[in-house]
C-alpha positions as CSV (number, residue, x, y, z in Angstrom):
1,X,-9.3,-5.8,19.3
2,X,-10.1,-8.0,16.4
3,X,-13.2,-6.0,15.7
4,X,-11.2,-2.8,15.8
5,X,-8.7,-4.2,13.3
6,X,-11.4,-5.4,10.9
7,X,-13.3,-2.1,11.1
8,X,-10.2,0.0,10.7
9,X,-9.1,-2.0,7.7
10,X,-12.5,-1.8,6.1
11,X,-12.7,2.0,6.8
12,X,-9.3,2.6,5.3
13,X,-9.7,0.4,2.2
14,X,-11.3,2.9,-0.1
15,X,-9.1,5.9,0.7
16,X,-5.9,3.9,0.5
17,X,-6.9,2.2,-2.8
18,X,-8.1,5.5,-4.3
19,X,-4.9,7.3,-3.5
20,X,-2.6,4.5,-4.8
21,X,-4.6,3.8,-8.0
22,X,-4.7,7.5,-8.9
23,X,-1.0,7.7,-8.5
24,X,-0.4,4.5,-10.6
25,X,-2.9,5.5,-13.3
26,X,-1.3,8.9,-13.6
27,X,2.1,7.4,-14.2
28,X,1.0,4.9,-16.9
29,X,1.8,7.4,-19.7
30,X,5.3,7.9,-18.3
31,X,5.9,4.2,-18.1
32,X,5.1,3.7,-21.8
33,X,6.7,7.0,-23.1
34,X,9.3,6.7,-25.8
35,X,10.1,10.3,-26.6
36,X,13.0,12.4,-25.5
37,X,13.7,12.3,-21.8
38,X,11.8,9.0,-21.3
39,X,15.1,7.1,-20.5
40,X,15.3,9.2,-17.3
41,X,11.6,9.4,-16.5
42,X,10.6,5.7,-17.1
43,X,12.9,4.3,-14.3
44,X,11.6,6.9,-11.9
45,X,8.0,6.1,-12.7
46,X,8.7,2.4,-12.2
47,X,10.1,3.0,-8.8
48,X,7.2,5.2,-7.8
49,X,4.6,2.7,-9.0
50,X,6.4,-0.1,-7.2
51,X,6.5,1.9,-4.0
52,X,2.8,2.7,-4.3
53,X,1.9,-1.0,-4.8
54,X,4.2,-2.1,-2.0
55,X,2.9,0.5,0.5
56,X,-0.7,-0.3,-0.4
57,X,-0.1,-4.0,0.3
58,X,1.7,-3.2,3.5
59,X,-1.0,-0.8,4.7
60,X,-4.0,-3.1,3.9
61,X,-2.6,-6.5,4.6
62,X,0.6,-6.6,6.6
63,X,0.0,-3.9,9.2
64,X,-3.4,-5.2,10.3
65,X,-1.9,-8.7,10.5
66,X,0.9,-7.4,12.7
67,X,-1.5,-5.6,15.0
68,X,-3.4,-8.9,15.5
69,X,-0.2,-10.9,16.0
70,X,1.1,-8.5,18.7
71,X,-2.3,-8.4,20.4
72,X,-2.4,-12.2,20.6
73,X,1.2,-12.3,21.8
74,X,0.4,-9.8,24.6
75,X,-2.8,-11.7,25.6
76,X,-0.8,-15.0,25.7
77,X,1.9,-13.3,27.8
78,X,-0.6,-12.2,30.4
79,X,-1.8,-15.7,30.9
């Protein structure tokens, strides 16, 4: 199971990072905009960027750690 977790994490690293970084980089102009309408768009862009960062960390770090934790717990319960 540990090999599957490591391989799956490694295989998903590039697509997840590419997707999140493209979204974040495309919103950078909105984050620094100062023209008309920016007072509405800037908070929305901040929320989206924060969500992309959070979901990326959860997908790449927390979820694999949870898989490993539950697997160890199940193995210990069987003993």
